[in-house]
C-alpha positions, 0 to 999 in steps of 0.5 A: 500500500502507498503511505497515504493509503496506510494513513487512511487505514490508520484513520479509519481504525483510529476512528473506532477508538472513539466508540470502543474501550482501549481493551476492545481496540485489538478486536476492532483492528482485526475486524477492520481488516477481516470484514469483507468489503472494508472501506479501503477497497485495496488488498492489504498485505500482512506487513501493512496490517501489522504496520497499521495495527502497531501505529494505531496501538501506539496512538491509542496508548498516547491519546491522553498526551496527544490530547494535551498537546492539542489542548495546549495549542488550541486556545479557546477550543477544547477537545470535546468541541471537535467533531469526532472525525476532525479529532481523529484526524488531528490526533493522527497528525499530531502523533506524526508531528510529535512522534514520527521523525520520518514524516515531514511536518508539511506531509503530516499537515497536507495528508490530514487536510486531505483526510478532512476533505474526504471524510469531514465537512466542507470547512474541516480542511481549513479547521485542521490546517489552522489547528496543525499550523500551531505545531509549526516550529 
């Protein structure tokens, strides 16, 4: 899979975390890949499945810290005011910005904006861009 497809899979699985206990996430991740006709519409290799699972588990483990980082940067906004899609996209992007040195800042932001355009409302791309711009060094 391409890197953007892997990121989209991470987003789709991570979105489920909003509706599941962290104990259920392994089963949710497995079900995501095992359900016939999954959202990705591409063949997923075992290597790609493991990559996505590992990253999603790491993000879930760091959600409290990631949410703190987001809250520190978004004055006037609290996490509970974010739409669920936008929050998931922001968490994924902030994880990439804060914890994945292999992904350039601009790539993390651009990919997050593209996810927002695809999965969220019309203004969500601009909103995500504004939130993530505050993480520029």
